[in-house]
N, CA, C, O and the ligand as a Tripos MOL2 file, in Angstrom:
@<TRIPOS>MOLECULE
protein
  297   295    75     0     0
PROTEIN
NO_CHARGES

@<TRIPOS>ATOM
      1 N          -3.2270  -43.1210  -87.2070 N.3       1 MET1
      2 CA         -3.9500  -42.0710  -87.9320 C.3       1 MET1
      3 C          -3.0440  -40.8470  -88.0780 C.2       1 MET1
      4 O          -2.3600  -40.4540  -87.1320 O.2       1 MET1
      5 N          -3.0460  -40.2710  -89.2320 N.am      2 THR2
      6 CA         -2.2520  -39.0670  -89.4840 C.3       2 THR2
      7 C          -2.9370  -37.8520  -88.8750 C.2       2 THR2
      8 O          -4.0950  -37.5630  -89.1770 O.2       2 THR2
      9 N          -2.2190  -37.1500  -88.0260 N.am      3 ARG3
     10 CA         -2.7860  -35.9190  -87.4830 C.3       3 ARG3
     11 C          -2.3600  -34.7720  -88.3710 C.2       3 ARG3
     12 O          -1.2030  -34.6950  -88.7860 O.2       3 ARG3
     13 N          -3.2830  -33.8870  -88.6610 N.am      4 ILE4
     14 CA         -2.9990  -32.7840  -89.5680 C.3       4 ILE4
     15 C          -3.2440  -31.4580  -88.8690 C.2       4 ILE4
     16 O          -4.2870  -31.2420  -88.2520 O.2       4 ILE4
     17 N          -2.2530  -30.5720  -88.9810 N.am      5 ASP5
     18 CA         -2.4150  -29.2250  -88.4460 C.3       5 ASP5
     19 C          -2.8370  -28.2880  -89.5750 C.2       5 ASP5
     20 O          -2.3000  -28.3500  -90.6810 O.2       5 ASP5
     21 N          -3.7880  -27.4360  -89.2890 N.am      6 PHE6
     22 CA         -4.2270  -26.4440  -90.2720 C.3       6 PHE6
     23 C          -3.6750  -25.0840  -89.8490 C.2       6 PHE6
     24 O          -3.8230  -24.6630  -88.7010 O.2       6 PHE6
     25 N          -3.0400  -24.4160  -90.7970 N.am      7 ARG7
     26 CA         -2.5070  -23.0840  -90.5040 C.3       7 ARG7
     27 C          -2.9760  -22.1120  -91.5720 C.2       7 ARG7
     28 O          -3.1510  -22.4740  -92.7350 O.2       7 ARG7
     29 N          -3.1750  -20.8790  -91.1530 N.am      8 GLN8
     30 CA         -3.6040  -19.8450  -92.0940 C.3       8 GLN8
     31 C          -2.5440  -19.6500  -93.1670 C.2       8 GLN8
     32 O          -1.3540  -19.5580  -92.8640 O.2       8 GLN8
     33 N          -2.9700  -19.5880  -94.3980 N.am      9 CYS9
     34 CA         -2.0420  -19.4140  -95.5050 C.3       9 CYS9
     35 C          -1.3560  -18.0440  -95.4160 C.2       9 CYS9
     36 O          -2.0360  -17.0220  -95.3270 O.2       9 CYS9
     37 N          -0.0190  -18.0140  -95.4390 N.am     10 PRO10
     38 CA          0.6980  -16.7530  -95.2970 C.3      10 PRO10
     39 C           0.6420  -15.8860  -96.5530 C.2      10 PRO10
     40 O           0.9820  -14.7040  -96.4980 O.2      10 PRO10
     41 N           0.2270  -16.4420  -97.6630 N.am     11 HIS11
     42 CA          0.2330  -15.6990  -98.9210 C.3      11 HIS11
     43 C          -1.0600  -14.9460  -99.1870 C.2      11 HIS11
     44 O          -1.0870  -14.0280 -100.0070 O.2      11 HIS11
     45 N          -2.1200  -15.3220  -98.5100 N.am     12 CYS12
     46 CA         -3.4000  -14.6410  -98.7420 C.3      12 CYS12
     47 C          -4.0760  -14.2850  -97.4220 C.2      12 CYS12
     48 O          -5.1850  -13.7500  -97.4240 O.2      12 CYS12
     49 N          -3.4250  -14.5720  -96.2970 N.am     13 GLY13
     50 CA         -3.9950  -14.2280  -94.9980 C.3      13 GLY13
     51 C          -5.2770  -14.9720  -94.6860 C.2      13 GLY13
     52 O          -6.0640  -14.5330  -93.8470 O.2      13 GLY13
     53 N          -5.4960  -16.0960  -95.3550 N.am     14 GLY14
     54 CA         -6.6800  -16.8900  -95.0720 C.3      14 GLY14
     55 C          -7.8760  -16.5670  -95.9540 C.2      14 GLY14
     56 O          -8.9450  -17.1530  -95.7860 O.2      14 GLY14
     57 N          -7.7050  -15.6330  -96.9010 N.am     15 TYR15
     58 CA         -8.8310  -15.2320  -97.7470 C.3      15 TYR15
     59 C          -8.9670  -16.0810  -99.0070 C.2      15 TYR15
     60 O         -10.0380  -16.1360  -99.6120 O.2      15 TYR15
     61 N          -7.8810  -16.7390  -99.3980 N.am     16 GLY16
     62 CA         -7.9450  -17.5360 -100.6180 C.3      16 GLY16
     63 C          -7.6910  -16.7180 -101.8710 C.2      16 GLY16
     64 O          -7.6290  -17.2610 -102.9740 O.2      16 GLY16
     65 N          -7.5440  -15.4070 -101.7000 N.am     17 VAL17
     66 CA         -7.2980  -14.4980 -102.8230 C.3      17 VAL17
     67 C          -6.1290  -13.6000 -102.4530 C.2      17 VAL17
     68 O          -6.0660  -13.0800 -101.3390 O.2      17 VAL17
     69 N          -5.2080  -13.4190 -103.3840 N.am     18 ARG18
     70 CA         -4.0500  -12.5660 -103.1170 C.3      18 ARG18
     71 C          -4.4430  -11.0950 -103.1870 C.2      18 ARG18
     72 O          -5.5280  -10.7350 -103.6440 O.2      18 ARG18
     73 N          -3.5240  -10.2640 -102.7180 N.am     19 ASP19
     74 CA         -3.7580   -8.8210 -102.7360 C.3      19 ASP19
     75 C          -4.0040   -8.2950 -104.1470 C.2      19 ASP19
     76 O          -4.7440   -7.3290 -104.3310 O.2      19 ASP19
     77 N          -3.3850   -8.9290 -105.1440 N.am     20 ASN20
     78 CA         -3.5430   -8.4680 -106.5180 C.3      20 ASN20
     79 C          -4.8100   -8.9950 -107.1840 C.2      20 ASN20
     80 O          -5.0410   -8.7330 -108.3640 O.2      20 ASN20
     81 N          -5.6290   -9.7290 -106.4460 N.am     21 GLY21
     82 CA         -6.8980  -10.1890 -106.9750 C.3      21 GLY21
     83 C          -6.8610  -11.5870 -107.5610 C.2      21 GLY21
     84 O          -7.9070  -12.1530 -107.8790 O.2      21 GLY21
     85 N          -5.6640  -12.1530 -107.7070 N.am     22 ASP22
     86 CA         -5.5750  -13.5040 -108.2550 C.3      22 ASP22
     87 C          -5.9370  -14.5420 -107.1920 C.2      22 ASP22
     88 O          -5.8270  -14.2900 -105.9920 O.2      22 ASP22
     89 N          -6.3640  -15.6930 -107.6520 N.am     23 ASN23
     90 CA         -6.6120  -16.7950 -106.7340 C.3      23 ASN23
     91 C          -5.2940  -17.2280 -106.1130 C.2      23 ASN23
     92 O          -4.2510  -17.2000 -106.7670 O.2      23 ASN23
     93 N          -5.3450  -17.6230 -104.8650 N.am     24 CYS24
     94 CA         -4.1240  -18.0320 -104.1790 C.3      24 CYS24
     95 C          -3.8540  -19.5070 -104.4380 C.2      24 CYS24
     96 O          -4.5340  -20.3800 -103.8990 O.2      24 CYS24
     97 N          -2.8520  -19.7710 -105.2710 N.am     25 THR25
     98 CA         -2.5400  -21.1600 -105.6040 C.3      25 THR25
     99 C          -1.8050  -21.8580 -104.4750 C.2      25 THR25
    100 O          -1.7560  -23.0870 -104.4320 O.2      25 THR25
    101 N          -1.2300  -21.0800 -103.5530 N.am     26 THR26
    102 CA         -0.5020  -21.6780 -102.4420 C.3      26 THR26
    103 C          -1.4130  -22.5750 -101.6090 C.2      26 THR26
    104 O          -1.0030  -23.6370 -101.1410 O.2      26 THR26
    105 N          -2.6360  -22.1370 -101.4370 N.am     27 CYS27
    106 CA         -3.5550  -22.8900 -100.5820 C.3      27 CYS27
    107 C          -4.6610  -23.5790 -101.3880 C.2      27 CYS27
    108 O          -5.7280  -23.8870 -100.8570 O.2      27 CYS27
    109 N          -4.3940  -23.8150 -102.6660 N.am     28 GLY28
    110 CA         -5.3210  -24.6620 -103.4130 C.3      28 GLY28
    111 C          -6.1450  -23.9850 -104.4860 C.2      28 GLY28
    112 O          -6.9340  -24.6400 -105.1670 O.2      28 GLY28
    113 N          -5.9720  -22.6670 -104.6510 N.am     29 GLY29
    114 CA         -6.7240  -21.9800 -105.6970 C.3      29 GLY29
    115 C          -6.2440  -22.3660 -107.0820 C.2      29 GLY29
    116 O          -5.1090  -22.8070 -107.2620 O.2      29 GLY29
    117 N          -7.1250  -22.1940 -108.0590 N.am     30 ILE30
    118 CA         -6.7890  -22.5340 -109.4430 C.3      30 ILE30
    119 C          -7.1860  -21.3590 -110.3280 C.2      30 ILE30
    120 O          -8.2890  -20.8280 -110.2020 O.2      30 ILE30
    121 N          -6.2950  -20.9570 -111.2160 N.am     31 GLY31
    122 CA         -6.6120  -19.9130 -112.1730 C.3      31 GLY31
    123 C          -6.5120  -18.5210 -111.5860 C.2      31 GLY31
    124 O          -5.9080  -18.3220 -110.5330 O.2      31 GLY31
    125 N          -7.1110  -17.5550 -112.2760 N.am     32 ARG32
    126 CA         -7.0030  -16.1550 -111.8890 C.3      32 ARG32
    127 C          -8.3870  -15.5540 -111.6940 C.2      32 ARG32
    128 O          -9.4030  -16.1860 -111.9810 O.2      32 ARG32
    129 N          -8.4060  -14.3340 -111.2050 N.am     33 GLY33
    130 CA         -9.6700  -13.6020 -111.1710 C.3      33 GLY33
    131 C         -10.2820  -13.4500 -109.7960 C.2      33 GLY33
    132 O         -11.2640  -12.7260 -109.6330 O.2      33 GLY33
    133 N          -9.7180  -14.1220 -108.7970 N.am     34 GLY34
    134 CA        -10.2240  -13.9570 -107.4320 C.3      34 GLY34
    135 C         -11.6960  -14.2660 -107.3000 C.2      34 GLY34
    136 O         -12.1880  -15.2520 -107.8500 O.2      34 GLY34
    137 N         -12.4000  -13.4170 -106.5660 N.am     35 LEU35
    138 CA        -13.8140  -13.6690 -106.2800 C.3      35 LEU35
    139 C         -14.6710  -13.5690 -107.5270 C.2      35 LEU35
    140 O         -15.8030  -14.0530 -107.5410 O.2      35 LEU35
    141 N         -14.1400  -12.9410 -108.5860 N.am     36 ASN36
    142 CA        -14.8740  -12.8420 -109.8460 C.3      36 ASN36
    143 C         -14.3380  -13.8380 -110.8650 C.2      36 ASN36
    144 O         -14.3900  -13.5980 -112.0710 O.2      36 ASN36
    145 N         -13.8320  -14.9360 -110.3760 N.am     37 SER37
    146 CA        -13.2260  -15.9310 -111.2360 C.3      37 SER37
    147 C         -14.1870  -16.4350 -112.3040 C.2      37 SER37
    148 O         -15.3730  -16.6290 -112.0380 O.2      37 SER37
    149 N         -13.6710  -16.6460 -113.5130 N.am     38 PRO38
    150 CA        -14.4840  -17.3090 -114.5330 C.3      38 PRO38
    151 C         -14.6490  -18.7790 -114.1700 C.2      38 PRO38
    152 O         -13.9320  -19.2970 -113.3130 O.2      38 PRO38
    153 N         -15.5940  -19.4480 -114.8230 N.am     39 ALA39
    154 CA        -15.8120  -20.8730 -114.5570 C.3      39 ALA39
    155 C         -14.5310  -21.6450 -114.7980 C.2      39 ALA39
    156 O         -13.7750  -21.3380 -115.7200 O.2      39 ALA39
    157 N         -14.2900  -22.6370 -113.9780 N.am     40 GLY40
    158 CA        -13.1010  -23.4590 -114.1460 C.3      40 GLY40
    159 C         -11.9620  -23.0530 -113.2440 C.2      40 GLY40
    160 O         -10.9430  -23.7420 -113.1850 O.2      40 GLY40
    161 N         -12.1140  -21.9550 -112.5440 N.am     41 SER41
    162 CA        -11.0870  -21.5830 -111.5800 C.3      41 SER41
    163 C         -11.7510  -21.4300 -110.2220 C.2      41 SER41
    164 O         -12.9730  -21.3200 -110.1250 O.2      41 SER41
    165 N         -10.9500  -21.4260 -109.1940 N.am     42 CYS42
    166 CA        -11.5180  -21.2750 -107.8640 C.3      42 CYS42
    167 C         -10.4860  -20.6260 -106.9510 C.2      42 CYS42
    168 O          -9.2840  -20.7080 -107.2030 O.2      42 CYS42
    169 N         -10.9500  -19.9950 -105.9120 N.am     43 ILE43
    170 CA        -10.0320  -19.3590 -104.9720 C.3      43 ILE43
    171 C          -9.4370  -20.4240 -104.0660 C.2      43 ILE43
    172 O          -9.8990  -21.5650 -104.0500 O.2      43 ILE43
    173 N          -8.4190  -20.0510 -103.3190 N.am     44 GLY44
    174 CA         -7.7900  -21.0060 -102.4170 C.3      44 GLY44
    175 C          -8.6320  -21.2480 -101.1850 C.2      44 GLY44
    176 O          -9.6450  -20.5830 -100.9670 O.2      44 GLY44
    177 N          -8.2090  -22.1970 -100.3890 N.am     45 SER45
    178 CA         -8.9410  -22.5430  -99.1720 C.3      45 SER45
    179 C          -8.6020  -21.6050  -98.0210 C.2      45 SER45
    180 O          -9.3440  -21.5120  -97.0430 O.2      45 SER45
    181 N          -7.4600  -20.9010  -98.1490 N.am     46 GLY46
    182 CA         -7.0420  -20.0100  -97.0720 C.3      46 GLY46
    183 C          -6.2670  -20.7140  -95.9730 C.2      46 GLY46
    184 O          -5.8380  -20.0910  -95.0010 O.2      46 GLY46
    185 N          -6.0960  -22.0090  -96.1350 N.am     47 GLU47
    186 CA         -5.3900  -22.7720  -95.1170 C.3      47 GLU47
    187 C          -4.3540  -23.6850  -95.7630 C.2      47 GLU47
    188 O          -4.5310  -24.1650  -96.8820 O.2      47 GLU47
    189 N          -3.2830  -23.9070  -95.0360 N.am     48 LEU48
    190 CA         -2.2890  -24.8890  -95.4490 C.3      48 LEU48
    191 C          -2.3230  -26.0160  -94.4340 C.2      48 LEU48
    192 O          -2.6360  -25.7990  -93.2640 O.2      48 LEU48
    193 N          -2.0010  -27.2120  -94.8820 N.am     49 MET49
    194 CA         -2.0610  -28.3750  -94.0010 C.3      49 MET49
    195 C          -0.6630  -28.9580  -93.8020 C.2      49 MET49
    196 O           0.1160  -29.0920  -94.7460 O.2      49 MET49
    197 N          -0.3780  -29.2870  -92.5900 N.am     50 TYR50
    198 CA          0.9230  -29.8700  -92.2640 C.3      50 TYR50
    199 C           0.7110  -31.1370  -91.4580 C.2      50 TYR50
    200 O          -0.2080  -31.2330  -90.6450 O.2      50 TYR50
    201 N           1.5730  -32.0980  -91.6980 N.am     51 GLU51
    202 CA          1.5290  -33.3250  -90.9260 C.3      51 GLU51
    203 C           2.0740  -33.0330  -89.5330 C.2      51 GLU51
    204 O           3.2180  -32.6030  -89.3890 O.2      51 GLU51
    205 N           1.2690  -33.2640  -88.5200 N.am     52 ALA52
    206 CA          1.7190  -33.0080  -87.1610 C.3      52 ALA52
    207 C           2.8910  -33.9160  -86.8310 C.2      52 ALA52
    208 O           2.9030  -35.0860  -87.2150 O.2      52 ALA52
    209 N           3.8720  -33.3830  -86.1240 N.am     53 GLY53
    210 CA          5.0390  -34.1870  -85.7920 C.3      53 GLY53
    211 C           6.1910  -33.8890  -86.7260 C.2      53 GLY53
    212 O           7.2450  -33.4280  -86.2880 O.2      53 GLY53
    213 N           5.9970  -34.1520  -88.0280 N.am     54 THR54
    214 CA          7.0790  -33.9260  -88.9810 C.3      54 THR54
    215 C           7.0720  -32.5070  -89.5230 C.2      54 THR54
    216 O           8.1130  -31.9950  -89.9350 O.2      54 THR54
    217 N           5.9040  -31.8620  -89.5270 N.am     55 GLY55
    218 CA          5.8140  -30.5170  -90.0740 C.3      55 GLY55
    219 C           5.8160  -30.4870  -91.5860 C.2      55 GLY55
    220 O           5.9070  -29.4190  -92.1910 O.2      55 GLY55
    221 N           5.7160  -31.6450  -92.1950 N.am     56 ARG56
    222 CA          5.7190  -31.7250  -93.6610 C.3      56 ARG56
    223 C           4.3990  -31.1730  -94.2210 C.2      56 ARG56
    224 O           3.3210  -31.4990  -93.7250 O.2      56 ARG56
    225 N           4.5010  -30.3380  -95.2570 N.am     57 GLN57
    226 CA          3.2780  -29.7950  -95.8410 C.3      57 GLN57
    227 C           2.5660  -30.8570  -96.6690 C.2      57 GLN57
    228 O           3.1920  -31.6430  -97.3810 O.2      57 GLN57
    229 N           1.2590  -30.8580  -96.5570 N.am     58 ILE58
    230 CA          0.4400  -31.8370  -97.2610 C.3      58 ILE58
    231 C          -0.3960  -31.1210  -98.3090 C.2      58 ILE58
    232 O          -1.0700  -30.1370  -98.0040 O.2      58 ILE58
    233 N          -0.3550  -31.6050  -99.5230 N.am     59 SER59
    234 CA         -1.1430  -31.0040 -100.5920 C.3      59 SER59
    235 C          -2.6120  -31.3800 -100.4310 C.2      59 SER59
    236 O          -2.9450  -32.3180  -99.7070 O.2      59 SER59
    237 N          -3.4860  -30.6420 -101.1110 N.am     60 HIS60
    238 CA         -4.9080  -30.9470 -101.0150 C.3      60 HIS60
    239 C          -5.2080  -32.3380 -101.5570 C.2      60 HIS60
    240 O          -6.0500  -33.0630 -101.0250 O.2      60 HIS60
    241 N          -4.5020  -32.6950 -102.6260 N.am     61 ALA61
    242 CA         -4.7110  -34.0240 -103.2050 C.3      61 ALA61
    243 C          -4.3110  -35.1090 -102.2000 C.2      61 ALA61
    244 O          -4.9940  -36.1190 -102.0350 O.2      61 ALA61
    245 N          -3.1730  -34.8570 -101.5340 N.am     62 GLU62
    246 CA         -2.7010  -35.8380 -100.5640 C.3      62 GLU62
    247 C          -3.6540  -35.9010  -99.3710 C.2      62 GLU62
    248 O          -3.9110  -36.9720  -98.8200 O.2      62 GLU62
    249 N          -4.1690  -34.7430  -98.9870 N.am     63 PHE63
    250 CA         -5.1220  -34.6860  -97.8770 C.3      63 PHE63
    251 C          -6.3350  -35.5590  -98.1840 C.2      63 PHE63
    252 O          -6.7990  -36.3110  -97.3270 O.2      63 PHE63
    253 N          -6.8450  -35.4560  -99.4060 N.am     64 MET64
    254 CA         -8.0060  -36.2560  -99.7810 C.3      64 MET64
    255 C          -7.6740  -37.7470  -99.7260 C.2      64 MET64
    256 O          -8.5010  -38.5670  -99.3280 O.2      64 MET64
    257 N          -6.4540  -38.0800 -100.1320 N.am     65 THR65
    258 CA         -6.0300  -39.4750 -100.0900 C.3      65 THR65
    259 C          -5.9760  -39.9740  -98.6540 C.2      65 THR65
    260 O          -6.4300  -41.0770  -98.3490 O.2      65 THR65
    261 N          -5.4150  -39.1460  -97.7720 N.am     66 ILE66
    262 CA         -5.3000  -39.5240  -96.3640 C.3      66 ILE66
    263 C          -6.6870  -39.7060  -95.7530 C.2      66 ILE66
    264 O          -6.9570  -40.6950  -95.0720 O.2      66 ILE66
    265 N          -7.5470  -38.7460  -96.0040 N.am     67 VAL67
    266 CA         -8.8870  -38.7950  -95.4240 C.3      67 VAL67
    267 C          -9.6460  -40.0310  -95.9070 C.2      67 VAL67
    268 O         -10.2860  -40.7200  -95.1120 O.2      67 VAL67
    269 N          -9.5730  -40.3080  -97.1990 N.am     68 SER68
    270 CA        -10.3150  -41.4470  -97.7190 C.3      68 SER68
    271 C          -9.7060  -42.7700  -97.2600 C.2      68 SER68
    272 O         -10.4290  -43.7310  -96.9970 O.2      68 SER68
    273 N          -8.3630  -42.8220  -97.1620 N.am     69 SER69
    274 CA         -7.7410  -44.0770  -96.7760 C.3      69 SER69
    275 C          -7.9690  -44.3980  -95.3020 C.2      69 SER69
    276 O          -8.0320  -45.5620  -94.9060 O.2      69 SER69
    277 N          -8.0910  -43.3450  -94.5010 N.am     70 GLU70
    278 CA         -8.3020  -43.5790  -93.0770 C.3      70 GLU70
    279 C          -9.7810  -43.6090  -92.7210 C.2      70 GLU70
    280 O         -10.1640  -43.9670  -91.6070 O.2      70 GLU70
    281 N         -10.6000  -43.2240  -93.6890 N.am     71 ASP71
    282 CA        -12.0290  -43.3550  -93.5160 C.3      71 ASP71
    283 C         -12.5230  -42.6500  -92.2580 C.2      71 ASP71
    284 O         -13.4080  -43.1440  -91.5600 O.2      71 ASP71
    285 N         -11.9360  -41.4890  -91.9820 N.am     72 ARG72
    286 CA        -12.2720  -40.8470  -90.7140 C.3      72 ARG72
    287 C         -13.6630  -40.2320  -90.7060 C.2      72 ARG72
    288 O         -14.1890  -39.9000  -89.6440 O.2      72 ARG72
    289 N         -14.2530  -40.0790  -91.8660 N.am     73 TYR73
    290 CA        -15.6030  -39.5290  -91.9030 C.3      73 TYR73
    291 C         -16.6410  -40.5920  -92.2120 C.2      73 TYR73
    292 O         -17.8270  -40.2890  -92.3470 O.2      73 TYR73
    293 N         -16.2040  -41.8210  -92.3220 N.am     74 GLY74
    294 CA        -17.1480  -42.8570  -92.7180 C.3      74 GLY74
    295 C         -17.5110  -43.7420  -91.5610 C.2      74 GLY74
    296 O         -18.3010  -44.6730  -91.7200 O.2      74 GLY74
    297 ZN         -3.5320  -18.7610  -99.7280 Zn       75 ZN75
@<TRIPOS>BOND
     1     1     2 1
     2     2     3 1
     3     3     4 2
     4     3     5 am
     5     5     6 1
     6     6     7 1
     7     7     8 2
     8     7     9 am
     9     9    10 1
    10    10    11 1
    11    11    12 2
    12    11    13 am
    13    13    14 1
    14    14    15 1
    15    15    16 2
    16    15    17 am
    17    17    18 1
    18    18    19 1
    19    19    20 2
    20    19    21 am
    21    21    22 1
    22    22    23 1
    23    23    24 2
    24    23    25 am
    25    25    26 1
    26    26    27 1
    27    27    28 2
    28    27    29 am
    29    29    30 1
    30    30    31 1
    31    31    32 2
    32    31    33 am
    33    33    34 1
    34    34    35 1
    35    35    36 2
    36    35    37 am
    37    37    38 1
    38    38    39 1
    39    39    40 2
    40    39    41 am
    41    41    42 1
    42    42    43 1
    43    43    44 2
    44    43    45 am
    45    45    46 1
    46    46    47 1
    47    47    48 2
    48    47    49 am
    49    49    50 1
    50    50    51 1
    51    51    52 2
    52    51    53 am
    53    53    54 1
    54    54    55 1
    55    55    56 2
    56    55    57 am
    57    57    58 1
    58    58    59 1
    59    59    60 2
    60    59    61 am
    61    61    62 1
    62    62    63 1
    63    63    64 2
    64    63    65 am
    65    65    66 1
    66    66    67 1
    67    67    68 2
    68    67    69 am
    69    69    70 1
    70    70    71 1
    71    71    72 2
    72    71    73 am
    73    73    74 1
    74    74    75 1
    75    75    76 2
    76    75    77 am
    77    77    78 1
    78    78    79 1
    79    79    80 2
    80    79    81 am
    81    81    82 1
    82    82    83 1
    83    83    84 2
    84    83    85 am
    85    85    86 1
    86    86    87 1
    87    87    88 2
    88    87    89 am
    89    89    90 1
    90    90    91 1
    91    91    92 2
    92    91    93 am
    93    93    94 1
    94    94    95 1
    95    95    96 2
    96    95    97 am
    97    97    98 1
    98    98    99 1
    99    99   100 2
   100    99   101 am
   101   101   102 1
   102   102   103 1
   103   103   104 2
   104   103   105 am
   105   105   106 1
   106   106   107 1
   107   107   108 2
   108   107   109 am
   109   109   110 1
   110   110   111 1
   111   111   112 2
   112   111   113 am
   113   113   114 1
   114   114   115 1
   115   115   116 2
   116   115   117 am
   117   117   118 1
   118   118   119 1
   119   119   120 2
   120   119   121 am
   121   121   122 1
   122   122   123 1
   123   123   124 2
   124   123   125 am
   125   125   126 1
   126   126   127 1
   127   127   128 2
   128   127   129 am
   129   129   130 1
   130   130   131 1
   131   131   132 2
   132   131   133 am
   133   133   134 1
   134   134   135 1
   135   135   136 2
   136   135   137 am
   137   137   138 1
   138   138   139 1
   139   139   140 2
   140   139   141 am
   141   141   142 1
   142   142   143 1
   143   143   144 2
   144   143   145 am
   145   145   146 1
   146   146   147 1
   147   147   148 2
   148   147   149 am
   149   149   150 1
   150   150   151 1
   151   151   152 2
   152   151   153 am
   153   153   154 1
   154   154   155 1
   155   155   156 2
   156   155   157 am
   157   157   158 1
   158   158   159 1
   159   159   160 2
   160   159   161 am
   161   161   162 1
   162   162   163 1
   163   163   164 2
   164   163   165 am
   165   165   166 1
   166   166   167 1
   167   167   168 2
   168   167   169 am
   169   169   170 1
   170   170   171 1
   171   171   172 2
   172   171   173 am
   173   173   174 1
   174   174   175 1
   175   175   176 2
   176   175   177 am
   177   177   178 1
   178   178   179 1
   179   179   180 2
   180   179   181 am
   181   181   182 1
   182   182   183 1
   183   183   184 2
   184   183   185 am
   185   185   186 1
   186   186   187 1
   187   187   188 2
   188   187   189 am
   189   189   190 1
   190   190   191 1
   191   191   192 2
   192   191   193 am
   193   193   194 1
   194   194   195 1
   195   195   196 2
   196   195   197 am
   197   197   198 1
   198   198   199 1
   199   199   200 2
   200   199   201 am
   201   201   202 1
   202   202   203 1
   203   203   204 2
   204   203   205 am
   205   205   206 1
   206   206   207 1
   207   207   208 2
   208   207   209 am
   209   209   210 1
   210   210   211 1
   211   211   212 2
   212   211   213 am
   213   213   214 1
   214   214   215 1
   215   215   216 2
   216   215   217 am
   217   217   218 1
   218   218   219 1
   219   219   220 2
   220   219   221 am
   221   221   222 1
   222   222   223 1
   223   223   224 2
   224   223   225 am
   225   225   226 1
   226   226   227 1
   227   227   228 2
   228   227   229 am
   229   229   230 1
   230   230   231 1
   231   231   232 2
   232   231   233 am
   233   233   234 1
   234   234   235 1
   235   235   236 2
   236   235   237 am
   237   237   238 1
   238   238   239 1
   239   239   240 2
   240   239   241 am
   241   241   242 1
   242   242   243 1
   243   243   244 2
   244   243   245 am
   245   245   246 1
   246   246   247 1
   247   247   248 2
   248   247   249 am
   249   249   250 1
   250   250   251 1
   251   251   252 2
   252   251   253 am
   253   253   254 1
   254   254   255 1
   255   255   256 2
   256   255   257 am
   257   257   258 1
   258   258   259 1
   259   259   260 2
   260   259   261 am
   261   261   262 1
   262   262   263 1
   263   263   264 2
   264   263   265 am
   265   265   266 1
   266   266   267 1
   267   267   268 2
   268   267   269 am
   269   269   270 1
   270   270   271 1
   271   271   272 2
   272   271   273 am
   273   273   274 1
   274   274   275 1
   275   275   276 2
   276   275   277 am
   277   277   278 1
   278   278   279 1
   279   279   280 2
   280   279   281 am
   281   281   282 1
   282   282   283 1
   283   283   284 2
   284   283   285 am
   285   285   286 1
   286   286   287 1
   287   287   288 2
   288   287   289 am
   289   289   290 1
   290   290   291 1
   291   291   292 2
   292   291   293 am
   293   293   294 1
   294   294   295 1
   295   295   296 2
@<TRIPOS>SUBSTRUCTURE
     1 MET1         2 RESIDUE 1 A MET
     2 THR2         6 RESIDUE 1 A THR
     3 ARG3        10 RESIDUE 1 A ARG
     4 ILE4        14 RESIDUE 1 A ILE
     5 ASP5        18 RESIDUE 1 A ASP
     6 PHE6        22 RESIDUE 1 A PHE
     7 ARG7        26 RESIDUE 1 A ARG
     8 GLN8        30 RESIDUE 1 A GLN
     9 CYS9        34 RESIDUE 1 A CYS
    10 PRO10       38 RESIDUE 1 A PRO
    11 HIS11       42 RESIDUE 1 A HIS
    12 CYS12       46 RESIDUE 1 A CYS
    13 GLY13       50 RESIDUE 1 A GLY
    14 GLY14       54 RESIDUE 1 A GLY
    15 TYR15       58 RESIDUE 1 A TYR
    16 GLY16       62 RESIDUE 1 A GLY
    17 VAL17       66 RESIDUE 1 A VAL
    18 ARG18       70 RESIDUE 1 A ARG
    19 ASP19       74 RESIDUE 1 A ASP
    20 ASN20       78 RESIDUE 1 A ASN
    21 GLY21       82 RESIDUE 1 A GLY
    22 ASP22       86 RESIDUE 1 A ASP
    23 ASN23       90 RESIDUE 1 A ASN
    24 CYS24       94 RESIDUE 1 A CYS
    25 THR25       98 RESIDUE 1 A THR
    26 THR26      102 RESIDUE 1 A THR
    27 CYS27      106 RESIDUE 1 A CYS
    28 GLY28      110 RESIDUE 1 A GLY
    29 GLY29      114 RESIDUE 1 A GLY
    30 ILE30      118 RESIDUE 1 A ILE
    31 GLY31      122 RESIDUE 1 A GLY
    32 ARG32      126 RESIDUE 1 A ARG
    33 GLY33      130 RESIDUE 1 A GLY
    34 GLY34      134 RESIDUE 1 A GLY
    35 LEU35      138 RESIDUE 1 A LEU
    36 ASN36      142 RESIDUE 1 A ASN
    37 SER37      146 RESIDUE 1 A SER
    38 PRO38      150 RESIDUE 1 A PRO
    39 ALA39      154 RESIDUE 1 A ALA
    40 GLY40      158 RESIDUE 1 A GLY
    41 SER41      162 RESIDUE 1 A SER
    42 CYS42      166 RESIDUE 1 A CYS
    43 ILE43      170 RESIDUE 1 A ILE
    44 GLY44      174 RESIDUE 1 A GLY
    45 SER45      178 RESIDUE 1 A SER
    46 GLY46      182 RESIDUE 1 A GLY
    47 GLU47      186 RESIDUE 1 A GLU
    48 LEU48      190 RESIDUE 1 A LEU
    49 MET49      194 RESIDUE 1 A MET
    50 TYR50      198 RESIDUE 1 A TYR
    51 GLU51      202 RESIDUE 1 A GLU
    52 ALA52      206 RESIDUE 1 A ALA
    53 GLY53      210 RESIDUE 1 A GLY
    54 THR54      214 RESIDUE 1 A THR
    55 GLY55      218 RESIDUE 1 A GLY
    56 ARG56      222 RESIDUE 1 A ARG
    57 GLN57      226 RESIDUE 1 A GLN
    58 ILE58      230 RESIDUE 1 A ILE
    59 SER59      234 RESIDUE 1 A SER
    60 HIS60      238 RESIDUE 1 A HIS
    61 ALA61      242 RESIDUE 1 A ALA
    62 GLU62      246 RESIDUE 1 A GLU
    63 PHE63      250 RESIDUE 1 A PHE
    64 MET64      254 RESIDUE 1 A MET
    65 THR65      258 RESIDUE 1 A THR
    66 ILE66      262 RESIDUE 1 A ILE
    67 VAL67      266 RESIDUE 1 A VAL
    68 SER68      270 RESIDUE 1 A SER
    69 SER69      274 RESIDUE 1 A SER
    70 GLU70      278 RESIDUE 1 A GLU
    71 ASP71      282 RESIDUE 1 A ASP
    72 ARG72      286 RESIDUE 1 A ARG
    73 TYR73      290 RESIDUE 1 A TYR
    74 GLY74      294 RESIDUE 1 A GLY
    75 ZN75       297 GROUP 0 **** ****
């Protein structure tokens, strides 16, 4: 099983929104506008994921693949 470490995103301090009000794309946000985002965009998760052991960063898409393939919630 892949162990994943969660760390606070250094670009938004865990808020999912940058200081300038834009969504933080580093941790998974899409588009602009922060908390007042128009439909179709979203703020970041505020966390980055790393594979424990190797320290390799894991994207949100990859995380979903890992979770579903290992069926850890099923
Ligand atoms: Zn972030």
